[in-house]
Rosetta silent file (secondary structure, phi, psi, omega in degrees, C-alpha in Angstrom):
SEQUENCE: MKSSVVPRFRRQLNICEAQYQSRSRLESRIRVHIVDRIRGIIGPGQEGGSLVEFALVLPMMMILITGMFSIGLALNNYMMLTNSVGGGARALALTRGQTTPALAATDPCAYAVQVAQNAAPGINQNGTTYTIVWTPVTGTGGTYTSSTTTSAVCPGVSFGAGDSVEVQASYPFTLIVYGWRPGALNIMAQTTELVQ
SCORE:     score description
SCORE:     0.000 S_00000001
   1 L     0.000  -38.964 -177.690   39.889  -53.674  -42.157 S_00000001
   2 H   -64.613  -40.161 -177.499   42.585  -54.406  -39.674 S_00000001
   3 H   -69.552  -28.558  179.723   42.336  -51.029  -37.986 S_00000001
   4 H   -81.730  -24.248 -178.869   38.569  -51.366  -37.370 S_00000001
   5 H   -75.561  -41.814 -175.939   38.843  -54.875  -35.837 S_00000001
   6 H   -64.374  -47.848  179.618   41.380  -53.953  -33.156 S_00000001
   7 H   -64.075  -36.524  178.724   39.386  -51.065  -31.632 S_00000001
   8 H   -65.978  -39.199  177.559   36.216  -53.144  -31.675 S_00000001
   9 H   -65.059  -39.936  178.915   38.067  -56.018  -30.004 S_00000001
  10 H   -66.442  -38.408  177.286   39.481  -53.619  -27.423 S_00000001
  11 H   -62.901  -43.320  177.683   36.010  -52.259  -26.705 S_00000001
  12 H   -62.252  -42.126  179.640   34.688  -55.777  -26.198 S_00000001
  13 H   -64.597  -42.480  177.834   37.626  -56.595  -23.939 S_00000001
  14 H   -63.834  -39.658  178.755   37.074  -53.444  -21.882 S_00000001
  15 H   -64.096  -43.771  179.149   33.372  -54.267  -21.492 S_00000001
  16 H   -62.939  -42.134  179.182   34.196  -57.831  -20.317 S_00000001
  17 H   -64.793  -39.121  179.502   36.748  -56.539  -17.841 S_00000001
  18 H   -66.132  -41.796  177.617   34.256  -54.016  -16.458 S_00000001
  19 H   -64.033  -41.620  179.847   31.582  -56.711  -16.059 S_00000001
  20 H   -63.107  -44.635 -179.031   34.063  -59.014  -14.335 S_00000001
  21 H   -65.712  -39.602  179.765   35.182  -56.293  -11.938 S_00000001
  22 H   -69.295  -34.962  177.697   31.595  -55.305  -11.106 S_00000001
  23 H   -67.056  -43.121  179.869   30.686  -58.964  -10.540 S_00000001
  24 H   -67.518  -35.840  175.753   33.661  -59.528   -8.222 S_00000001
  25 H   -65.147  -39.035  178.701   32.791  -56.314   -6.323 S_00000001
  26 H   -65.331  -43.612  178.693   29.200  -57.559   -5.972 S_00000001
  27 H   -63.187  -41.536  179.306   30.375  -60.978   -4.752 S_00000001
  28 H   -67.162  -36.669  176.528   32.691  -59.410   -2.197 S_00000001
  29 H   -64.263  -40.207  178.732   29.852  -57.150   -0.997 S_00000001
  30 H   -64.525  -43.730  178.490   27.584  -60.199   -0.630 S_00000001
  31 H   -60.077  -45.461  179.842   30.275  -62.053    1.318 S_00000001
  32 H   -63.404  -39.709  179.879   30.754  -59.079    3.639 S_00000001
  33 H   -64.554  -42.822  179.366   26.986  -58.750    4.051 S_00000001
  34 H   -64.386  -44.809  179.134   26.607  -62.462    4.982 S_00000001
  35 H   -62.801  -41.326  178.464   29.447  -62.292    7.485 S_00000001
  36 H   -64.237  -38.093  178.253   27.942  -59.127    9.016 S_00000001
  37 H   -64.534  -42.937  178.870   24.535  -60.854    9.321 S_00000001
  38 H   -63.545  -44.214  177.847   26.088  -63.839   11.065 S_00000001
  39 H   -63.752  -33.848  177.839   27.963  -61.561   13.463 S_00000001
  40 H   -67.892  -36.938  178.229   24.715  -59.678   14.088 S_00000001
  41 H   -69.164  -48.923 -178.928   22.892  -62.893   15.005 S_00000001
  42 H   -67.805  -40.949 -178.442   25.651  -64.150   17.289 S_00000001
  43 L    88.553  153.300  179.940   26.303  -60.708   18.688 S_00000001
  44 L   -72.875  131.926  177.118   29.609  -59.254   19.710 S_00000001
  45 L    72.836   20.235 -177.668   31.305  -61.130   22.536 S_00000001
  46 L  -103.847   11.445 -174.866   28.655  -63.889   22.657 S_00000001
  47 L   -64.556  -32.467 -177.916   30.823  -66.795   21.557 S_00000001
  48 L  -101.922    0.274 -177.299   31.051  -68.344   25.087 S_00000001
  49 H   -63.089  -41.385 -179.245   27.574  -67.425   26.329 S_00000001
  50 H   -68.388  -32.246  177.283   25.950  -70.650   25.267 S_00000001
  51 H   -66.256  -39.454  178.253   28.674  -72.666   26.988 S_00000001
  52 H   -67.246  -42.941  177.605   28.026  -70.844   30.271 S_00000001
  53 H   -61.503  -42.401  178.259   24.271  -71.382   29.939 S_00000001
  54 H   -62.085  -41.438  179.676   24.836  -75.085   29.257 S_00000001
  55 H   -65.757  -30.576  178.490   27.091  -75.352   32.323 S_00000001
  56 H   -78.444  -35.041 -175.706   24.361  -73.785   34.475 S_00000001
  57 H   -84.973  -29.387 -174.650   21.508  -75.927   33.128 S_00000001
  58 H   -56.708  -47.676 -179.849   23.310  -79.304   32.950 S_00000001
  59 H   -60.747  -39.895  178.508   23.307  -80.137   36.696 S_00000001
  60 H   -65.054  -41.175  178.758   19.587  -79.419   36.999 S_00000001
  61 H   -64.250  -40.822 -179.796   18.832  -81.528   33.935 S_00000001
  62 H   -67.001  -37.889  177.001   20.915  -84.435   35.242 S_00000001
  63 H   -64.304  -42.800  178.237   19.154  -84.309   38.633 S_00000001
  64 H   -62.915  -44.229 -177.531   15.773  -84.368   36.888 S_00000001
  65 H   -66.336  -45.170  179.963   16.765  -87.267   34.634 S_00000001
  66 H   -70.521  -30.988  174.370   18.212  -89.396   37.436 S_00000001
  67 H   -64.093  -41.837  176.513   15.219  -88.559   39.641 S_00000001
  68 H   -64.066  -37.327  178.124   12.895  -89.829   36.927 S_00000001
  69 H   -64.509  -43.356  179.461   15.026  -92.946   36.649 S_00000001
  70 H   -65.103  -41.165  177.928   14.816  -93.573   40.415 S_00000001
  71 H   -66.507  -35.254  174.882   11.051  -93.097   40.437 S_00000001
  72 H   -62.248  -40.405  176.438   10.831  -95.493   37.495 S_00000001
  73 H   -64.189  -40.475  178.618   12.721  -98.099   39.524 S_00000001
  74 H   -63.551  -42.751  177.670   10.336  -97.582   42.456 S_00000001
  75 H   -65.034  -37.696  177.063    7.317  -98.034   40.179 S_00000001
  76 H   -63.276  -43.398  177.735    8.871 -101.161   38.686 S_00000001
  77 H   -64.564  -36.778  177.509    9.401 -102.604   42.173 S_00000001
  78 H   -64.082  -42.981  178.973    5.799 -101.735   43.075 S_00000001
  79 H   -64.229  -41.419  177.998    4.502 -103.563   39.995 S_00000001
  80 H   -65.152  -40.180  179.647    6.628 -106.634   40.785 S_00000001
  81 H   -66.087  -41.775  177.203    5.460 -106.602   44.414 S_00000001
  82 H   -62.229  -41.513  178.090    1.815 -106.296   43.367 S_00000001
  83 H   -64.405  -42.021 -178.486    2.248 -109.200   40.971 S_00000001
  84 H   -67.629  -38.774  178.597    3.908 -111.349   43.631 S_00000001
  85 H   -65.952  -39.621  176.802    1.195 -110.622   46.206 S_00000001
  86 H   -62.327  -41.617  178.049   -1.471 -111.518   43.652 S_00000001
  87 H   -65.428  -40.902  178.404    0.270 -114.819   42.916 S_00000001
  88 H   -65.101  -41.245  179.105    0.612 -115.617   46.624 S_00000001
  89 H   -66.611  -39.785  177.257   -3.051 -114.832   47.300 S_00000001
  90 H   -64.309  -43.041  179.453   -4.201 -117.011   44.387 S_00000001
  91 H   -62.737  -41.344 -179.619   -1.996 -119.865   45.567 S_00000001
  92 H   -67.848  -37.457  179.928   -3.347 -119.550   49.108 S_00000001
  93 H   -67.811  -23.240 -178.062   -6.956 -119.421   47.907 S_00000001
  94 L   -99.394    5.002 -176.491   -6.482 -122.686   46.026 S_00000001
  95 L   -81.594  -10.713 -178.768   -4.765 -124.666   48.823 S_00000001
  96 L   -62.716  121.619  178.632   -7.998 -125.966   50.424 S_00000001
  97 L    75.002   10.725 -177.589   -8.010 -129.729   50.090 S_00000001
  98 L   -89.650  138.715  178.890   -4.746 -129.706   48.114 S_00000001
  99 L  -110.680  -18.578  177.115   -2.164 -132.435   48.755 S_00000001
 100 L  -126.077  142.098   -7.978    0.559 -131.428   46.301 S_00000001
 101 L   -65.988  165.152 -173.907    2.949 -129.795   46.662 S_00000001
 102 H   -61.373  -34.719 -179.578    3.519 -131.055   50.187 S_00000001
 103 H   -64.406  -35.283  179.321    4.106 -127.572   51.571 S_00000001
 104 H   -66.207  -32.819 -179.485    0.652 -126.471   50.403 S_00000001
 105 H   -78.490  -36.782 -175.711   -0.944 -129.330   52.324 S_00000001
 106 H   -88.598  -40.947 -178.083    1.051 -128.900   55.549 S_00000001
 107 L  -142.249   88.223 -175.933    1.546 -125.125   55.759 S_00000001
 108 H   -63.734  -30.165 -179.737   -0.506 -123.101   53.244 S_00000001
 109 H   -67.930  -44.540  178.148    0.810 -119.733   54.511 S_00000001
 110 H   -63.595  -35.738  177.337    4.449 -120.724   53.956 S_00000001
 111 H   -64.824  -41.852  179.954    3.459 -122.019   50.508 S_00000001
 112 H   -64.550  -40.304  178.658    1.792 -118.679   49.653 S_00000001
 113 H   -66.260  -39.665  178.817    4.899 -116.739   50.752 S_00000001
 114 H   -62.859  -44.018  178.337    7.118 -119.066   48.696 S_00000001
 115 H   -63.530  -41.485  179.830    4.944 -118.521   45.592 S_00000001
 116 H   -64.138  -41.319  179.449    4.980 -114.748   46.176 S_00000001
 117 H   -67.201  -37.350  178.803    8.763 -114.705   46.517 S_00000001
 118 H   -70.676  -23.969 -179.136    9.194 -116.771   43.354 S_00000001
 119 H   -80.306  -11.218 -179.314    6.880 -114.387   41.455 S_00000001
 120 L  -128.812   74.072 -177.650    9.171 -111.404   42.168 S_00000001
 121 L   -70.185  -20.954 -177.106   12.756 -112.410   41.347 S_00000001
 122 L   -84.790   -3.963 -178.751   13.884 -108.773   40.922 S_00000001
 123 L   -99.859  136.245  176.400   12.999 -107.790   44.486 S_00000001
 124 L   -71.167  110.887 -174.197   15.459 -108.249   47.332 S_00000001
 125 L   -75.522  -12.111 -178.489   13.531 -110.639   49.576 S_00000001
 126 L   -63.196  -34.061 -178.357   15.697 -109.902   52.645 S_00000001
 127 L   -98.485   -3.003 -175.371   13.779 -106.726   53.444 S_00000001
 128 L   -83.294  133.889  177.326   10.345 -107.864   52.299 S_00000001
 129 E  -116.820  127.130  178.110    7.721 -108.638   54.931 S_00000001
 130 E  -107.606  137.390  176.266    4.630 -110.682   54.059 S_00000001
 131 E  -127.517  132.649  179.161    1.476 -110.675   56.169 S_00000001
 132 E  -116.459  124.216  178.846   -1.422 -113.070   55.643 S_00000001
 133 E  -112.498  122.094 -179.372   -4.814 -112.213   57.098 S_00000001
 134 E  -109.415  122.760  177.823   -7.373 -115.008   57.192 S_00000001
 135 E  -121.061  104.372 -179.616  -11.007 -114.093   57.714 S_00000001
 136 L   -77.717  162.293  177.645  -13.314 -117.132   57.859 S_00000001
 137 L   -65.456  -42.368  176.658  -17.010 -116.986   57.098 S_00000001
 138 L  -127.944  145.273  178.277  -17.731 -118.254   60.619 S_00000001
 139 L    94.434 -166.383 -179.667  -15.457 -118.229   63.622 S_00000001
 140 L  -110.715  145.378 -179.406  -12.262 -116.329   64.197 S_00000001
 141 L  -102.044 -149.296 -179.182   -9.374 -116.062   61.818 S_00000001
 142 E  -163.751  167.902  176.482   -5.833 -115.010   62.297 S_00000001
 143 E  -121.571  129.148 -177.926   -2.932 -112.903   61.089 S_00000001
 144 E  -123.969  125.835 -174.793    0.346 -114.557   60.129 S_00000001
 145 E  -119.157  140.432  172.982    3.440 -112.449   59.476 S_00000001
 146 L  -111.405  149.792  175.529    6.778 -113.324   57.928 S_00000001
 147 L  -123.219 -164.601 -177.944    9.959 -111.366   58.437 S_00000001
 148 L   -70.736  -23.198 -176.955   13.418 -111.589   56.941 S_00000001
 149 L  -105.537  -23.195 -178.727   14.320 -114.601   59.092 S_00000001
 150 L  -121.406  158.126  176.670   11.005 -116.440   59.406 S_00000001
 151 L  -104.721  151.379  177.717    8.302 -117.425   57.002 S_00000001
 152 L   -63.186  122.433 -178.156    4.612 -116.943   57.694 S_00000001
 153 L  -119.447  137.650  174.381    3.514 -120.201   59.214 S_00000001
 154 L  -147.725   59.329 -178.574    0.013 -121.463   59.779 S_00000001
 155 L   -67.425  141.183  177.161    0.315 -125.241   60.013 S_00000001
 156 L    81.274    1.931  178.858   -2.889 -127.101   60.564 S_00000001
 157 L   -73.554  134.886 -179.252   -5.131 -124.204   59.512 S_00000001
 158 L  -111.327  105.627  178.789   -8.234 -125.449   57.790 S_00000001
 159 L   -79.404  143.283  176.496   -9.570 -122.985   55.250 S_00000001
 160 L  -109.702  156.807  178.470  -13.242 -123.188   54.370 S_00000001
 161 L   -62.121  131.730 -179.646  -14.933 -122.371   51.089 S_00000001
 162 L    94.087  -10.478  175.392  -15.857 -118.687   51.023 S_00000001
 163 L   -65.893  152.026  176.315  -13.199 -117.628   53.553 S_00000001
 164 E  -108.051  137.939  176.300  -11.199 -114.595   52.522 S_00000001
 165 E  -122.447  133.193 -179.955   -7.442 -114.545   52.599 S_00000001
 166 E  -119.843  128.552  176.612   -5.489 -111.342   52.205 S_00000001
 167 E  -109.754  123.359  179.086   -1.794 -111.293   51.365 S_00000001
 168 E  -117.016  146.620  176.978    0.039 -108.059   52.154 S_00000001
 169 E  -136.052  143.922  177.485    3.650 -107.243   51.391 S_00000001
 170 E  -129.199  130.892 -175.914    5.892 -104.408   52.511 S_00000001
 171 E  -134.320  121.742  178.434    9.188 -103.631   50.780 S_00000001
 172 E   -77.739  135.912 -179.908   11.646 -100.878   51.785 S_00000001
 173 E  -138.356  132.426  179.609   12.983  -98.796   48.899 S_00000001
 174 E  -111.664  123.566  174.305   15.404  -95.884   49.065 S_00000001
 175 E   -72.778  135.724  177.167   15.440  -93.213   46.359 S_00000001
 176 E  -131.625  122.455  177.032   18.980  -92.279   45.353 S_00000001
 177 E  -125.013  103.613 -178.200   19.776  -89.270   43.161 S_00000001
 178 L    51.873   46.230  177.876   23.548  -88.832   42.688 S_00000001
 179 L    82.306  -11.394  178.406   24.264  -90.229   46.132 S_00000001
 180 E   -87.819  128.919 -179.302   21.650  -87.988   47.757 S_00000001
 181 E  -107.579   94.757 -177.483   18.947  -89.944   49.542 S_00000001
 182 E   -68.138  -20.828  178.890   15.867  -87.695   49.701 S_00000001
 183 E   168.447  158.006  177.591   13.905  -90.318   51.610 S_00000001
 184 E   -98.160  141.732  177.702   13.060  -93.940   52.093 S_00000001
 185 E  -108.853  151.602  172.291    9.831  -95.365   50.771 S_00000001
 186 E  -118.191   98.591 -176.918    7.909  -98.303   52.105 S_00000001
 187 E   -78.487  127.984 -178.436    6.251  -99.870   49.081 S_00000001
 188 E  -126.540  146.015  176.073    3.133 -101.815   50.039 S_00000001
 189 E  -145.193  150.867  177.778    0.797 -104.068   48.075 S_00000001
 190 E  -150.963  149.738  177.674   -2.119 -106.271   49.046 S_00000001
 191 E  -142.525  138.003  178.267   -4.544 -108.647   47.393 S_00000001
 192 E  -114.727  134.491  177.640   -7.633 -110.382   48.799 S_00000001
 193 E  -131.397  155.799  173.176   -8.976 -113.661   47.389 S_00000001
 194 E   -94.275  136.606  178.675  -11.808 -115.979   48.332 S_00000001
 195 L   -69.660  134.204 -178.325  -10.880 -119.526   49.206 S_00000001
 196 L   -89.066    0.000    0.000  -12.245 -121.930   46.610 S_00000001
């Protein structure tokens, strides 16, 4: 009995060893195949190619992104200027017969410019120019302009119901992209209201 068990055990052991060796050879072949596939995708000598491409594309991408940012700032300033001109025109249209605040009663144009400036706190008022055009229903009107040092003044002007008042604003804006100034813009907005 003993002599028949040992050869059978040895046969089983040999079969297990053969299976193990074939499995390890298969695993090593799979590993080599995977590594070869990865090298085939990357390609020989391509390890730094993507870095060079990134270095070439990055400056163009940064210029585009900062250009979009600058244009966004210009649009934001335009929206604030439009809002301020609308507020100034509404204030001017409602000043007929008004006694408070005192500035509205004595100088409605200066009051309209003050309201417009207060409606746009994010805009540098030093470069902003406001122009008020008054067109009465009958008679002749006038144009009143403010600059950086003076305010639009029209003391003693008597607005009539149905007169139109137009408030215009001009604001200089310079686009800047990485220190490069491609050009200066003159952002303009205007609003016309009827005097109530």
